[in-house]
C-alpha positions as CSV (number, residue, x, y, z in Angstrom):
1,M,10.1,-15.2,1.3
2,R,9.1,-12.1,-0.6
3,V,10.5,-8.8,1.0
4,L,7.9,-7.7,3.6
5,F,7.0,-4.1,2.5
6,I,5.4,-1.7,5.4
7,A,4.2,2.0,4.0
8,G,2.6,3.9,6.0
9,N,-0.6,6.5,5.1
10,W,-0.9,9.4,6.6
11,K,-3.9,10.4,4.8
12,M,-4.9,14.2,5.4
13,N,-2.3,14.3,8.4
14,P,-0.7,16.5,10.0
15,A,-2.0,19.9,9.7
16,K,1.4,21.1,10.0
17,G,4.5,21.0,7.8
18,E,7.0,21.3,10.7
19,E,4.6,18.2,12.4
20,A,5.5,16.0,8.7
21,I,9.1,17.3,8.9
22,A,9.1,16.1,12.4
23,L,7.4,12.7,12.3
24,A,9.7,11.7,9.2
25,N,13.1,12.5,11.3
26,A,11.5,10.0,13.9
27,V,10.6,7.2,11.3
28,K,14.0,7.9,9.3
29,T,15.9,7.6,12.8
30,G,14.1,4.6,13.8
31,V,14.4,2.3,11.0
32,G,18.5,3.5,10.1
33,Q,20.1,2.0,7.3
34,A,17.9,-1.4,7.9
35,I,17.4,-2.9,4.7
36,D,15.9,-6.0,5.6
37,V,12.5,-4.9,5.4
38,R,11.0,-2.1,2.8
39,V,9.4,1.1,4.2
40,A,7.6,3.8,2.7
41,I,5.4,7.0,4.1
42,C,2.7,8.5,1.9
43,P,2.4,11.8,3.2
44,P,-0.3,15.1,1.9
45,F,0.9,16.4,-1.4
46,P,1.7,19.8,0.5
47,W,4.3,17.7,2.9
48,L,6.0,15.9,0.0
49,G,8.7,17.9,-0.5
50,V,9.9,18.8,2.8
51,V,9.3,15.2,3.6
52,D,11.5,14.1,0.7
53,D,14.4,16.2,2.7
54,A,13.6,15.0,5.8
55,L,14.4,11.3,4.7
56,S,17.3,12.3,2.4
57,G,20.3,9.4,2.8
58,S,17.4,6.8,4.4
59,P,16.2,3.9,2.5
60,I,12.4,4.8,3.1
61,G,10.5,5.3,0.1
62,L,8.4,8.4,-0.6
63,G,4.8,7.9,-1.7
64,A,2.0,10.2,-2.8
65,Q,-1.5,9.5,-1.6
66,N,-3.2,9.6,-5.5
67,M,-2.1,10.8,-8.6
68,N,-4.1,11.8,-11.9
69,A,-4.1,9.7,-15.1
70,K,-3.2,12.6,-17.6
71,A,0.3,13.3,-18.3
72,D,-0.9,17.3,-18.3
73,G,-3.1,19.7,-18.9
74,A,-6.5,22.0,-18.1
75,Y,-7.2,19.4,-15.1
76,T,-7.1,22.3,-12.0
77,G,-6.2,20.9,-8.5
78,E,-5.0,17.6,-10.2
79,T,-1.4,16.0,-9.7
80,S,1.0,14.0,-12.6
81,G,2.9,11.4,-12.1
82,A,5.8,13.4,-14.0
83,M,5.2,15.8,-11.2
84,L,5.5,13.0,-8.7
85,V,8.8,11.6,-9.4
86,D,10.3,15.2,-10.2
87,I,9.7,16.2,-6.1
88,G,11.3,12.8,-5.4
89,C,8.3,10.3,-5.1
90,T,9.2,6.3,-5.4
91,H,5.4,5.3,-4.8
92,V,2.1,6.2,-5.3
93,I,-1.4,4.9,-4.1
94,L,-3.9,4.1,-6.4
95,G,-7.6,3.1,-5.3
96,H,-7.6,3.5,-2.1
97,S,-11.0,2.5,-0.6
98,E,-11.5,6.2,0.7
99,R,-11.5,7.6,-2.7
100,R,-13.3,4.5,-4.4
101,H,-16.2,4.4,-2.0
102,G,-16.0,7.9,-1.1
103,L,-15.2,9.3,-4.4
104,G,-16.6,7.2,-6.8
105,E,-13.3,6.0,-8.4
106,T,-13.7,3.3,-10.6
107,N,-11.6,0.4,-11.4
108,E,-11.2,1.6,-15.1
109,Q,-10.3,5.3,-13.4
110,V,-7.6,3.1,-11.3
111,N,-6.8,1.1,-14.3
112,Q,-5.8,4.6,-15.9
113,K,-3.8,5.7,-13.3
114,L,-1.7,2.5,-12.9
115,L,-0.5,2.4,-16.6
116,T,0.1,6.0,-16.4
117,A,2.3,5.7,-13.1
118,L,3.8,2.3,-14.6
119,G,5.1,4.6,-17.6
120,V,7.0,7.4,-15.2
121,G,8.8,4.6,-13.5
122,L,6.6,4.6,-10.3
123,I,5.8,1.7,-7.7
124,P,1.8,1.7,-7.8
125,I,0.1,0.6,-4.3
126,V,-3.3,-0.6,-5.8
127,C,-5.8,-1.1,-2.9
128,I,-8.8,-3.4,-3.3
129,G,-11.0,-4.9,-1.0
130,E,-14.9,-5.1,0.1
131,T,-17.4,-3.4,2.7
132,R,-19.3,-5.1,5.5
133,Q,-22.3,-5.8,3.6
134,E,-20.1,-7.6,0.9
135,R,-18.5,-9.8,3.1
136,E,-21.8,-10.4,4.7
137,A,-23.4,-11.6,1.7
138,D,-20.5,-14.0,1.1
139,Q,-19.3,-11.4,-1.9
140,T,-15.5,-11.3,-0.8
141,E,-14.1,-12.9,-3.9
142,S,-16.2,-11.9,-6.2
143,V,-16.0,-8.0,-5.5
144,I,-12.0,-8.5,-5.0
145,G,-11.7,-10.5,-8.9
146,H,-14.0,-7.6,-9.8
147,Q,-11.3,-5.4,-9.0
148,L,-8.3,-7.3,-9.8
149,N,-9.6,-7.7,-13.3
150,G,-10.6,-4.2,-14.1
151,S,-7.5,-2.4,-12.1
152,L,-5.3,-4.5,-14.0
153,A,-6.0,-4.5,-17.2
154,G,-3.8,-4.3,-19.9
155,V,-0.8,-4.8,-17.3
156,T,1.8,-7.2,-18.7
157,P,2.9,-9.9,-16.5
158,E,6.8,-8.1,-16.8
159,Q,4.9,-5.0,-15.7
160,M,2.7,-6.6,-12.5
161,G,6.0,-7.8,-11.0
162,G,6.7,-4.4,-9.8
163,V,2.9,-3.6,-8.5
164,V,2.3,-3.6,-5.3
165,L,-1.1,-4.5,-3.9
166,A,-2.9,-3.7,-0.8
167,Y,-5.8,-5.7,0.5
168,E,-8.1,-3.2,2.4
169,P,-11.3,-4.7,4.0
170,V,-13.2,-1.3,3.9
171,W,-15.1,-2.5,7.3
172,A,-11.5,-2.8,9.2
173,I,-10.6,0.9,8.0
174,G,-10.3,3.3,10.7
175,T,-12.7,1.2,12.6
176,G,-10.5,-0.6,15.0
177,L,-11.9,-3.3,13.7
178,T,-9.2,-6.0,12.2
179,A,-9.6,-9.0,9.6
180,S,-8.0,-11.9,11.9
181,P,-5.0,-13.5,10.4
182,A,-7.3,-16.6,9.0
183,Q,-9.8,-14.0,7.7
184,A,-6.8,-12.0,6.1
185,Q,-4.7,-15.1,5.0
186,A,-7.5,-16.5,3.0
187,V,-8.3,-13.6,1.2
188,H,-4.9,-12.9,-0.1
189,A,-4.4,-16.7,-0.9
190,F,-7.9,-15.9,-3.3
191,I,-5.3,-13.1,-4.5
192,R,-2.7,-14.7,-5.3
193,G,-4.5,-17.6,-7.2
194,K,-6.3,-15.0,-9.0
195,L,-2.8,-13.3,-10.1
196,V,-1.4,-16.8,-11.1
197,T,-4.6,-16.7,-13.5
198,L,-4.1,-13.7,-14.7
199,F,-0.5,-13.0,-15.4
200,G,1.3,-16.9,-14.1
201,G,2.8,-18.4,-11.4
202,A,6.0,-17.1,-11.8
203,T,4.6,-13.6,-11.4
204,A,2.4,-14.2,-9.2
205,A,5.4,-15.4,-6.7
206,R,6.8,-11.8,-7.0
207,V,3.5,-9.8,-6.4
208,I,3.9,-8.1,-2.8
209,V,0.3,-7.9,-1.4
210,Q,0.1,-5.9,1.7
211,Y,-2.8,-6.1,4.5
212,G,-4.3,-2.9,5.5
213,G,-7.3,-2.5,8.0
214,S,-6.4,-1.0,11.5
215,V,-2.8,-2.6,11.6
216,K,-1.0,-2.5,15.0
217,A,2.0,-3.1,16.7
218,D,0.4,-5.5,18.7
219,N,-1.3,-7.4,15.7
220,A,1.1,-7.2,13.0
221,L,3.4,-10.2,14.0
222,E,0.4,-12.6,13.5
223,L,-0.6,-10.5,10.7
224,L,2.9,-10.5,8.5
225,A,3.3,-13.9,10.0
226,C,0.5,-15.6,7.3
227,P,2.1,-17.0,4.0
228,D,0.8,-15.1,1.4
229,I,0.6,-11.5,3.4
230,D,4.2,-9.6,2.5
231,G,3.4,-6.2,4.7
232,A,1.0,-3.9,5.4
233,L,-0.8,-0.5,5.0
234,V,-1.1,1.4,7.9
235,G,-3.3,4.2,8.4
236,G,-3.7,5.6,11.9
237,A,-0.6,3.7,13.5
238,S,1.8,5.0,10.9
239,L,1.1,8.7,12.4
240,K,2.6,7.8,15.6
241,P,6.1,6.9,15.6
242,A,6.7,4.3,18.2
243,D,4.0,2.5,17.1
244,F,4.9,2.6,13.1
245,L,8.5,1.4,14.5
246,G,6.8,-1.3,16.3
247,I,5.0,-2.7,12.9
248,I,8.4,-2.4,11.5
249,Q,10.1,-4.4,13.7
250,A,7.3,-6.9,13.4
251,G,8.1,-7.3,9.9
252,Q,12.2,-7.6,11.0
253,T,11.3,-10.0,13.4
254,V,9.0,-12.4,10.7
255,T,12.2,-11.9,8.3
256,A,14.4,-13.3,10.6
257,T,12.4,-16.1,11.8
258,G,10.9,-17.1,8.7
259,K,7.2,-17.7,7.9
260,P,5.6,-20.9,9.0
261,A,5.2,-23.5,6.5
262,S,1.6,-23.2,4.8
């Protein structure tokens, strides 16, 4: 079984650095030195440094929510991958649906960022997912396949083994709606099959594919028990330590008991 990976995406929260430190400390205390489940938290850019300090001595990874594909230059307001590494980041979220659909990011732009992230040693969390309209039109697999082809272009099988994917049905992000375990598993199985086609069976078997979309402590266990779901990219619940730690605990339970045979 692949090691489960739970990542918290704080989005544009919290408003104050002291709140970010308190939240990071609460997660750090709750996780302790446990390494049976991988954990990372992704705060806004202004809090990366103070959260990195707060996580000192912890196995919890630090992730940014975006980066620029360029190494340096006249790109006002942008942040490079090298800067993220220097401040302590281990991970970076790329192509989140709020950027794809809200800011118009393309597969090609996500791909350029991905290749840059790999080049500086960051672990990319590449997000993919369909809208409600696309699901209702039975276009989920077509959309996901197109996103995978474009976002992962030029990545070698060796590199792909270190890339994390996050399937986020856009209709389930911040809406309170969640794909049923059967719905989520079906798409994850499709993604795994697509990875076999693109990179071969050995690489496909290594890639972590998270689920993201209103994951909560009370639905995490059933989702994480699915054969091809390898963790969660958590939004709102990651801002509440008890809820986020409950999701991590669900991952630890699945790790201890194993997944049902598919």
